[in-house]
C-alpha positions as a Markdown table, in Angstrom:
| # | Residue | x | y | z |
|---|---|---|---|---|
| 1 | Met | 217.1 | 158.7 | 89.8 |
| 2 | Glu | 220.1 | 159.5 | 88.0 |
| 3 | Ser | 218.5 | 158.1 | 85.1 |
| 4 | Leu | 215.4 | 160.3 | 85.2 |
| 5 | Glu | 217.5 | 163.2 | 85.8 |
| 6 | Arg | 219.5 | 162.7 | 82.2 |
| 7 | Trp | 216.1 | 162.0 | 80.8 |
| 8 | Leu | 214.6 | 165.0 | 81.7 |
| 9 | Lys | 217.8 | 166.8 | 80.4 |
| 10 | Gln | 217.3 | 165.2 | 76.9 |
| 11 | Glu | 216.9 | 167.9 | 74.2 |
| 12 | Leu | 213.8 | 167.7 | 72.2 |
| 13 | Leu | 212.8 | 170.5 | 69.6 |
| 14 | Gly | 215.7 | 172.6 | 71.3 |
| 15 | Asn | 214.5 | 172.2 | 74.8 |
| 16 | Ser | 214.6 | 169.6 | 77.6 |
| 17 | Val | 212.4 | 167.7 | 78.2 |
| 18 | Gly | 211.7 | 168.9 | 81.9 |
| 19 | Asn | 210.6 | 172.3 | 80.2 |
| 20 | Leu | 208.4 | 170.7 | 78.1 |
| 21 | Ile | 206.8 | 168.6 | 81.4 |
| 22 | Ala | 206.5 | 171.9 | 82.8 |
| 23 | Phe | 205.2 | 173.9 | 79.8 |
| 24 | Ala | 202.9 | 171.2 | 79.5 |
| 25 | Ile | 201.6 | 171.1 | 83.6 |
| 26 | Leu | 201.6 | 175.1 | 83.4 |
| 27 | Ile | 198.9 | 175.0 | 80.6 |
| 28 | Leu | 197.1 | 172.2 | 82.6 |
| 29 | Leu | 196.7 | 174.6 | 85.6 |
| 30 | Ala | 195.7 | 177.3 | 83.9 |
| 31 | Leu | 193.1 | 175.5 | 82.3 |
| 32 | Met | 192.1 | 173.9 | 85.5 |
| 33 | Leu | 192.3 | 176.4 | 88.0 |
| 34 | Lys | 191.5 | 179.7 | 86.1 |
| 35 | Arg | 187.8 | 180.0 | 87.3 |
| 36 | Val | 188.7 | 179.0 | 91.1 |
| 37 | Leu | 191.2 | 180.9 | 91.3 |
| 38 | Ser | 189.3 | 183.8 | 89.9 |
| 39 | Met | 186.3 | 183.3 | 92.3 |
| 40 | Val | 189.2 | 183.8 | 95.0 |
| 41 | Leu | 190.5 | 186.4 | 93.9 |
| 42 | Ser | 187.0 | 187.8 | 93.2 |
| 43 | Arg | 186.0 | 187.5 | 96.8 |
| 44 | Phe | 189.0 | 189.0 | 97.9 |
| 45 | Phe | 188.8 | 192.4 | 96.1 |
| 46 | Tyr | 184.9 | 191.8 | 97.5 |
| 47 | Arg | 186.6 | 192.0 | 101.2 |
| 48 | Leu | 188.4 | 195.7 | 99.9 |
| 49 | Val | 185.2 | 197.0 | 98.8 |
| 50 | Lys | 182.5 | 195.5 | 101.2 |
| 51 | Pro | 182.3 | 198.7 | 103.8 |
| 52 | Asp | 181.1 | 200.3 | 101.0 |
| 53 | Ser | 179.2 | 198.0 | 98.9 |
| 54 | Gly | 175.9 | 198.6 | 101.1 |
| 55 | Ser | 173.5 | 195.8 | 100.3 |
| 56 | Ile | 174.9 | 194.4 | 97.1 |
| 57 | Pro | 175.6 | 190.9 | 97.5 |
| 58 | Val | 179.0 | 189.4 | 96.6 |
| 59 | Gly | 177.1 | 187.4 | 93.8 |
| 60 | Asp | 176.8 | 190.5 | 91.7 |
| 61 | Phe | 180.7 | 191.5 | 92.4 |
| 62 | Ile | 181.5 | 188.2 | 90.9 |
| 63 | Arg | 179.2 | 188.1 | 88.0 |
| 64 | Leu | 180.9 | 191.7 | 87.0 |
| 65 | Met | 184.7 | 190.8 | 87.6 |
| 66 | Arg | 185.0 | 186.8 | 87.5 |
| 67 | Gln | 185.1 | 186.4 | 83.4 |
| 68 | Pro | 187.8 | 189.0 | 83.1 |
| 69 | Ile | 190.2 | 188.3 | 86.1 |
| 70 | Glu | 190.0 | 184.1 | 84.6 |
| 71 | Phe | 191.1 | 185.7 | 81.3 |
| 72 | Leu | 194.0 | 187.6 | 82.9 |
| 73 | Ile | 195.2 | 184.7 | 85.0 |
| 74 | Leu | 195.2 | 182.3 | 82.0 |
| 75 | Leu | 197.4 | 185.4 | 80.2 |
| 76 | Leu | 199.8 | 185.2 | 83.2 |
| 77 | Met | 199.9 | 181.4 | 83.5 |
| 78 | Leu | 200.7 | 181.5 | 79.5 |
| 79 | Phe | 203.2 | 183.7 | 80.1 |
| 80 | Leu | 205.3 | 181.8 | 82.7 |
| 81 | Ala | 204.6 | 178.4 | 80.6 |
| 82 | Phe | 205.8 | 179.8 | 77.0 |
| 83 | Asp | 208.9 | 181.4 | 79.3 |
| 84 | Arg | 209.7 | 178.0 | 79.9 |
| 85 | Leu | 210.6 | 176.8 | 76.4 |
| 86 | Asn | 213.2 | 178.2 | 73.9 |
| 87 | Val | 212.9 | 179.0 | 70.2 |
| 88 | Pro | 215.3 | 176.6 | 68.4 |
| 89 | Lys | 217.9 | 178.0 | 66.7 |
| 90 | Glu | 216.7 | 175.7 | 63.9 |
| 91 | Trp | 213.7 | 177.7 | 62.9 |
| 92 | Gly | 215.6 | 181.3 | 61.9 |
| 93 | Leu | 213.3 | 183.7 | 63.6 |
| 94 | Thr | 214.4 | 186.9 | 64.2 |
| 95 | Pro | 215.1 | 188.2 | 68.4 |
| 96 | Pro | 212.4 | 189.2 | 69.7 |
| 97 | Thr | 213.8 | 193.0 | 69.5 |
| 98 | Glu | 213.5 | 193.4 | 66.0 |
| 99 | Phe | 210.3 | 193.4 | 63.6 |
| 100 | Gly | 209.4 | 189.8 | 62.9 |
| 101 | Tyr | 206.9 | 186.6 | 63.9 |
| 102 | Arg | 208.5 | 187.1 | 67.5 |
| 103 | Phe | 207.9 | 190.7 | 67.8 |
| 104 | Ile | 204.8 | 190.8 | 66.3 |
| 105 | Leu | 203.6 | 188.1 | 69.2 |
| 106 | Ile | 205.3 | 189.5 | 72.1 |
| 107 | Arg | 203.4 | 193.3 | 70.9 |
| 108 | Leu | 199.9 | 191.2 | 69.9 |
| 109 | Tyr | 200.4 | 189.6 | 73.5 |
| 110 | Gln | 201.1 | 192.7 | 75.1 |
| 111 | Thr | 198.0 | 194.5 | 73.8 |
| 112 | Ile | 195.6 | 191.7 | 74.7 |
| 113 | Leu | 197.1 | 192.3 | 78.4 |
| 114 | Met | 196.2 | 195.7 | 78.3 |
| 115 | Ile | 192.8 | 195.5 | 77.1 |
| 116 | Thr | 192.2 | 192.6 | 79.7 |
| 117 | Leu | 193.7 | 194.9 | 82.7 |
| 118 | Ala | 191.4 | 197.7 | 80.9 |
| 119 | Trp | 188.5 | 195.7 | 80.9 |
| 120 | Ile | 188.9 | 194.5 | 84.9 |
| 121 | Ala | 188.6 | 198.3 | 85.0 |
| 122 | Ile | 185.7 | 198.9 | 83.6 |
| 123 | Arg | 183.8 | 196.0 | 85.0 |
| 124 | Phe | 185.0 | 197.7 | 88.5 |
| 125 | Val | 184.0 | 201.0 | 87.0 |
| 126 | Lys | 180.5 | 199.3 | 86.5 |
| 127 | Phe | 180.3 | 197.7 | 90.2 |
| 128 | Ile | 180.6 | 201.4 | 91.6 |
| 129 | Gly | 178.2 | 202.3 | 89.6 |
| 130 | Leu | 175.8 | 199.9 | 91.0 |
| 131 | Ile | 176.7 | 200.8 | 94.3 |
| 132 | Phe | 175.1 | 204.5 | 93.5 |
| 133 | Gln | 172.6 | 202.9 | 91.9 |
| 134 | Lys | 171.2 | 201.3 | 95.0 |
| 135 | Arg | 171.8 | 204.5 | 97.5 |
| 136 | Ala | 169.9 | 206.7 | 94.5 |
| 137 | Glu | 167.0 | 204.4 | 94.5 |
| 138 | Leu | 166.4 | 205.1 | 97.9 |
| 139 | Thr | 166.4 | 209.2 | 97.6 |
| 140 | Glu | 163.2 | 210.8 | 96.6 |
| 141 | Thr | 164.6 | 212.6 | 93.6 |
| 142 | Lys | 164.8 | 211.2 | 90.3 |
| 143 | Leu | 168.1 | 213.2 | 89.3 |
| 144 | Asp | 170.3 | 211.1 | 90.8 |
| 145 | Asp | 168.8 | 208.2 | 89.2 |
| 146 | Gln | 169.6 | 209.6 | 85.9 |
| 147 | Leu | 173.2 | 211.6 | 86.9 |
| 148 | Val | 174.6 | 207.9 | 88.1 |
| 149 | Pro | 174.5 | 205.9 | 84.8 |
| 150 | Phe | 175.4 | 209.1 | 82.8 |
| 151 | Val | 178.7 | 209.7 | 85.5 |
| 152 | Arg | 179.3 | 205.8 | 85.2 |
| 153 | Asp | 179.1 | 205.9 | 80.9 |
| 154 | Leu | 181.7 | 208.9 | 81.6 |
| 155 | Met | 183.9 | 207.3 | 83.8 |
| 156 | Ile | 184.2 | 204.2 | 81.0 |
| 157 | Met | 184.6 | 206.3 | 78.1 |
| 158 | Ala | 187.7 | 207.6 | 80.2 |
| 159 | Val | 188.8 | 204.4 | 81.5 |
| 160 | Ser | 189.2 | 203.5 | 78.0 |
| 161 | Ala | 190.5 | 206.4 | 76.4 |
| 162 | Ile | 193.6 | 206.0 | 79.3 |
| 163 | Ala | 194.1 | 202.3 | 78.4 |
| 164 | Phe | 194.1 | 203.2 | 74.9 |
| 165 | Phe | 196.7 | 205.9 | 75.2 |
| 166 | Ala | 198.7 | 203.6 | 78.0 |
| 167 | Thr | 198.4 | 200.9 | 75.2 |
| 168 | Leu | 200.2 | 203.1 | 72.5 |
| 169 | Ser | 203.1 | 204.4 | 75.0 |
| 170 | Ile | 203.8 | 201.5 | 76.8 |
| 171 | Val | 203.5 | 198.8 | 74.1 |
| 172 | Phe | 204.1 | 200.6 | 71.0 |
| 173 | Asp | 206.8 | 202.8 | 72.5 |
| 174 | Ile | 205.0 | 206.1 | 70.8 |
| 175 | Asn | 205.3 | 209.1 | 72.5 |
| 176 | Val | 201.7 | 209.9 | 73.1 |
| 177 | Ile | 202.1 | 214.3 | 74.1 |
| 178 | Ala | 203.7 | 214.5 | 70.9 |
| 179 | Leu | 200.8 | 212.5 | 68.8 |
| 180 | Val | 198.1 | 214.6 | 70.4 |
| 181 | Thr | 199.9 | 217.5 | 69.4 |
| 182 | Ser | 200.2 | 216.8 | 66.2 |
| 183 | Leu | 196.5 | 216.2 | 65.7 |
| 184 | Gly | 195.9 | 219.8 | 65.8 |
| 185 | Ile | 194.8 | 220.0 | 61.7 |
| 186 | Gly | 193.5 | 216.2 | 61.9 |
| 187 | Gly | 191.6 | 216.5 | 65.1 |
| 188 | Leu | 189.8 | 219.3 | 63.3 |
| 189 | Ala | 189.1 | 217.1 | 60.4 |
| 190 | Ile | 187.9 | 214.5 | 62.8 |
| 191 | Ala | 185.6 | 217.0 | 64.8 |
| 192 | Leu | 183.7 | 218.3 | 61.8 |
| 193 | Ala | 183.2 | 214.4 | 60.3 |
| 194 | Ala | 181.5 | 213.8 | 63.8 |
| 195 | Arg | 179.8 | 216.8 | 63.7 |
| 196 | Glu | 176.3 | 215.4 | 65.0 |
| 197 | Thr | 178.1 | 213.1 | 67.7 |
| 198 | Leu | 179.2 | 216.3 | 69.2 |
| 199 | Glu | 176.1 | 217.5 | 69.3 |
| 200 | Asn | 174.5 | 214.9 | 70.5 |
| 201 | Leu | 176.8 | 214.5 | 73.5 |
| 202 | Phe | 176.3 | 218.7 | 74.2 |
| 203 | Ala | 172.7 | 218.1 | 74.2 |
| 204 | Ser | 173.5 | 215.4 | 76.8 |
| 205 | Phe | 174.7 | 217.7 | 79.1 |
| 206 | Ala | 172.4 | 220.2 | 78.2 |
| 207 | Ile | 169.5 | 218.0 | 79.1 |
| 208 | Leu | 171.1 | 216.8 | 82.5 |
| 209 | Leu | 171.6 | 220.7 | 83.4 |
| 210 | Asp | 168.1 | 221.9 | 82.0 |
| 211 | Arg | 166.4 | 218.8 | 82.4 |
| 212 | Pro | 163.0 | 219.4 | 80.6 |
| 213 | Phe | 162.7 | 215.6 | 81.5 |
| 214 | Ile | 164.4 | 212.7 | 84.1 |
| 215 | Thr | 164.7 | 208.8 | 83.7 |
| 216 | Gly | 161.0 | 207.3 | 84.3 |
| 217 | Asp | 159.1 | 210.7 | 82.8 |
| 218 | Thr | 156.3 | 210.1 | 79.5 |
| 219 | Val | 157.6 | 212.6 | 77.1 |
| 220 | Thr | 156.1 | 213.3 | 73.3 |
| 221 | Ala | 158.7 | 214.3 | 70.7 |
| 222 | Gly | 158.6 | 215.9 | 67.6 |
| 223 | Thr | 155.6 | 216.9 | 65.7 |
| 224 | Gly | 153.6 | 214.9 | 63.1 |
| 225 | Pro | 154.8 | 211.8 | 61.5 |
| 226 | Asn | 157.8 | 211.7 | 63.4 |
| 227 | Gln | 156.0 | 212.0 | 66.6 |
| 228 | Val | 157.0 | 209.7 | 68.9 |
| 229 | Thr | 155.5 | 209.0 | 72.7 |
| 230 | Gly | 157.2 | 206.8 | 75.3 |
| 231 | Thr | 158.9 | 206.5 | 79.2 |
| 232 | Val | 162.5 | 208.1 | 79.3 |
| 233 | Glu | 164.3 | 204.5 | 80.2 |
| 234 | Lys | 167.8 | 206.0 | 79.7 |
| 235 | Ile | 169.6 | 209.3 | 78.6 |
| 236 | Gly | 172.9 | 208.8 | 77.0 |
| 237 | Phe | 176.0 | 209.9 | 75.3 |
| 238 | Arg | 174.4 | 210.1 | 71.9 |
| 239 | Ser | 170.7 | 209.4 | 72.3 |
| 240 | Thr | 167.9 | 209.0 | 74.7 |
| 241 | Arg | 166.0 | 205.6 | 74.8 |
| 242 | Leu | 162.0 | 205.6 | 75.1 |
| 243 | Arg | 159.9 | 202.5 | 76.1 |
| 244 | Thr | 156.6 | 202.8 | 73.8 |
| 245 | Asp | 153.2 | 201.7 | 75.0 |
| 246 | Asp | 153.7 | 198.7 | 72.7 |
| 247 | Gly | 157.1 | 197.4 | 74.4 |
| 248 | Ser | 159.0 | 199.0 | 71.9 |
| 249 | Gln | 162.6 | 200.7 | 72.6 |
| 250 | Ile | 163.0 | 203.9 | 70.2 |
| 251 | Ala | 166.8 | 205.7 | 70.3 |
| 252 | Val | 166.0 | 209.7 | 69.6 |
| 253 | Pro | 169.5 | 211.9 | 68.7 |
| 254 | Asn | 169.9 | 213.8 | 72.1 |
| 255 | Arg | 170.3 | 217.1 | 69.3 |
| 256 | Leu | 166.4 | 216.4 | 68.2 |
| 257 | Met | 165.3 | 216.2 | 72.2 |
| 258 | Ile | 166.5 | 219.7 | 72.6 |
| 259 | Ser | 166.1 | 221.1 | 69.2 |
| 260 | Gln | 162.2 | 220.4 | 68.7 |
| 261 | Ser | 158.7 | 220.7 | 70.6 |
| 262 | Leu | 158.5 | 218.3 | 73.7 |
| 263 | Asp | 155.6 | 217.2 | 75.8 |
| 264 | Asn | 156.9 | 216.2 | 79.2 |
| 265 | Met | 152.9 | 214.4 | 80.2 |
| 266 | Thr | 154.3 | 213.5 | 83.7 |
| 267 | Gln | 154.5 | 217.3 | 84.5 |
| 268 | Arg | 150.8 | 217.6 | 84.0 |
| 269 | Ser | 148.6 | 218.2 | 86.9 |
| 270 | Gln | 146.2 | 216.8 | 85.3 |
| 271 | Arg | 144.2 | 215.0 | 81.6 |
| 272 | Arg | 141.9 | 216.5 | 79.6 |
| 273 | Ala | 138.8 | 214.7 | 78.1 |
| 274 | Lys | 136.7 | 215.5 | 75.3 |
| 275 | Phe | 134.2 | 213.9 | 73.2 |
| 276 | Phe | 130.4 | 214.1 | 71.9 |
| 277 | Leu | 127.1 | 212.1 | 72.7 |
| 278 | Arg | 124.8 | 211.6 | 69.8 |
| 279 | Leu | 121.0 | 211.3 | 70.6 |
| 280 | Thr | 118.3 | 210.5 | 68.1 |
| 281 | Leu | 116.6 | 213.4 | 66.2 |
| 282 | Asp | 113.3 | 212.7 | 67.9 |
| 283 | Thr | 114.8 | 213.4 | 71.6 |
| 284 | Pro | 112.8 | 215.6 | 73.3 |
| 285 | Ala | 114.0 | 219.0 | 74.6 |
| 286 | Glu | 112.9 | 217.7 | 78.5 |
| 287 | Thr | 114.6 | 214.6 | 77.9 |
| 288 | Leu | 118.0 | 216.1 | 76.5 |
| 289 | Arg | 117.9 | 219.1 | 79.0 |
| 290 | Ala | 117.8 | 216.5 | 82.0 |
| 291 | Ile | 120.7 | 214.3 | 80.7 |
| 292 | Val | 122.8 | 217.3 | 80.3 |
| 293 | Asp | 122.1 | 218.1 | 84.3 |
| 294 | Asp | 122.5 | 214.7 | 85.1 |
| 295 | Ile | 125.3 | 214.2 | 83.5 |
| 296 | Arg | 127.4 | 218.0 | 84.7 |
| 297 | Gln | 126.1 | 216.9 | 88.5 |
| 298 | Tyr | 127.9 | 213.5 | 88.4 |
| 299 | Leu | 131.2 | 215.1 | 87.0 |
| 300 | Asp | 130.8 | 217.9 | 89.8 |
| 301 | Ser | 130.3 | 215.4 | 92.2 |
| 302 | Gln | 133.5 | 213.2 | 91.7 |
| 303 | Pro | 136.8 | 214.0 | 93.0 |
| 304 | Glu | 138.8 | 212.7 | 90.5 |
| 305 | Thr | 137.0 | 214.9 | 87.7 |
| 306 | Ser | 135.8 | 217.9 | 90.2 |
| 307 | Gln | 139.0 | 220.3 | 90.6 |
| 308 | Ser | 138.5 | 222.0 | 87.0 |
| 309 | Pro | 134.8 | 223.0 | 86.0 |
| 310 | Ala | 133.5 | 220.6 | 83.5 |
| 311 | Leu | 131.9 | 221.5 | 80.2 |
| 312 | Ile | 128.5 | 219.9 | 79.6 |
| 313 | Gln | 126.5 | 221.4 | 77.0 |
| 314 | Phe | 123.7 | 221.1 | 73.9 |
| 315 | Asp | 126.3 | 222.0 | 71.5 |
| 316 | Ala | 125.0 | 221.3 | 68.0 |
| 317 | Phe | 122.4 | 219.8 | 65.6 |
| 318 | Gly | 124.2 | 217.3 | 63.5 |
| 319 | Glu | 122.8 | 215.8 | 60.1 |
| 320 | Ser | 121.6 | 212.9 | 61.8 |
| 321 | Ser | 121.6 | 213.5 | 65.6 |
| 322 | Leu | 121.4 | 215.9 | 68.6 |
| 323 | Asp | 124.9 | 216.5 | 69.6 |
| 324 | Ile | 126.1 | 216.9 | 73.7 |
| 325 | Leu | 129.5 | 218.4 | 74.2 |
| 326 | Val | 131.1 | 216.4 | 76.8 |
| 327 | Gln | 134.8 | 218.0 | 78.3 |
| 328 | Phe | 136.0 | 217.4 | 81.4 |
| 329 | Tyr | 139.3 | 217.0 | 83.6 |
| 330 | Val | 140.8 | 214.0 | 85.3 |
| 331 | Ala | 143.3 | 214.9 | 87.8 |
| 332 | Thr | 146.1 | 212.9 | 87.5 |
| 333 | Gly | 149.2 | 212.9 | 84.8 |
| 334 | Asp | 149.0 | 209.0 | 84.5 |
| 335 | Trp | 148.1 | 207.7 | 81.3 |
| 336 | Arg | 146.4 | 204.7 | 82.0 |
| 337 | Glu | 144.7 | 205.9 | 85.2 |
| 338 | Tyr | 143.2 | 208.4 | 83.5 |
| 339 | Asn | 142.2 | 205.9 | 80.9 |
| 340 | Lys | 140.9 | 203.8 | 83.8 |
| 341 | Ile | 139.0 | 207.1 | 85.1 |
| 342 | Lys | 137.6 | 207.5 | 81.7 |
| 343 | Glu | 136.4 | 204.3 | 81.3 |
| 344 | Thr | 134.3 | 204.7 | 84.9 |
| 345 | Val | 132.5 | 208.2 | 83.6 |
| 346 | Asn | 131.6 | 206.2 | 80.3 |
| 347 | Tyr | 129.7 | 203.7 | 82.3 |
| 348 | Arg | 128.1 | 206.3 | 84.0 |
| 349 | Leu | 126.8 | 208.1 | 81.1 |
| 350 | Leu | 125.6 | 205.0 | 79.5 |
| 351 | Glu | 123.5 | 204.7 | 82.7 |
| 352 | Ile | 122.4 | 208.3 | 82.8 |
| 353 | Val | 121.3 | 208.4 | 78.9 |
| 354 | Lys | 119.8 | 205.0 | 79.8 |
| 355 | Thr | 117.9 | 206.6 | 82.7 |
| 356 | His | 116.1 | 209.0 | 80.7 |
| 357 | Ser | 115.2 | 206.6 | 78.3 |
| 358 | Gly | 117.6 | 208.2 | 75.3 |
| 359 | Glu | 119.1 | 206.6 | 72.2 |
| 360 | Phe | 122.2 | 206.6 | 70.8 |
| 361 | Ala | 122.0 | 208.3 | 67.3 |
| 362 | Phe | 123.6 | 206.3 | 64.3 |
| 363 | Pro | 124.7 | 207.7 | 60.9 |
| 364 | Ser | 121.3 | 207.3 | 58.8 |
| 365 | Arg | 120.0 | 208.3 | 55.4 |
| 366 | Thr | 115.8 | 208.6 | 54.3 |
| 367 | Leu | 115.6 | 207.6 | 50.9 |
| 368 | Tyr | 112.1 | 208.4 | 48.8 |
| 369 | Val | 111.5 | 206.3 | 46.3 |
| 370 | Arg | 109.6 | 208.1 | 43.3 |
| 371 | Ser | 106.4 | 205.7 | 42.1 |
| 372 | Pro | 106.2 | 205.4 | 38.1 |
| 373 | Thr | 102.2 | 205.4 | 38.5 |
| 374 | Ala | 102.3 | 209.0 | 40.4 |
| 375 | Tyr | 104.5 | 210.3 | 38.4 |
| 376 | Pro | 104.4 | 208.7 | 34.8 |
| 377 | Leu | 107.7 | 209.0 | 32.1 |
| 378 | Asp | 106.9 | 211.5 | 29.3 |
| 379 | Arg | 107.4 | 209.1 | 26.3 |
């Protein structure tokens, strides 16, 4: 036993063998138990918020919190492990209070520790946002569905800012109040450089207050070649994300969403369909009149197209057709439902034209060839 104690007290690299063994054991425990300890701590913290978590399972909480807690445990175990060691004097390193390798390593460790604590706080804010998002889904209004992600991102920004200034104050011993006060002119320069970012930020608040659209609405923004149509998925601080019909996600700056023309198609109570039926030029007037009357009668009898009067009339003589104007309104704001009803109408129009033995026209030209014998050429 005494020989074991003497062996443990032997010096190696300026440290006893016992301290080196303790260092190795702590490192191994950190690598082996970090996942288990993070799961235990995550479940413990979940019990604290469980009364307000609603139907959110513990798995969602663990999925958010496990990684940052696991990294925090690793940092703490590394601190305990290295605290067991002494720096050999032979290395000639400067004290931790003076600028040097040890000073830089300690400040770097403290900075990483502050970032990890901020990481945990941000993940917790996301979990709180998930709770309110589930509650918002139970309400009929979509305003809270739009407001919850916005407030969540705002809180994440606040936590990040607090962590940044806390790191400057605690780790680097910087007077944050004096620093903020001295940034008067510098802050003005930064504000001018970030003018578009600030415009988008204020535009996001304008969208929330004025509510020209909300999450889930289908909108058309802009005009001409820059026009974009899609469903609003998220309203962020800088941009609004639209999901187009082809599946692409487009980020439109918020300042453009409020400064240019915007058509909220979800707010439409009906959609208009307008096209021409082109029949052959030899179609009798009685057949043409019967087709027009039957189309008008059909559209007026359908509940999806009868809320607004349809406009069906013989409109014009085309170059190779008789043109019937067909204009009606479908009582829906949904684009897919509108196309479905329009397809049903188109099939019925085909049947009506065929019932009256009508024929659809197509562009054609009549070519007359002059015979050389009838009209001899002058020689």
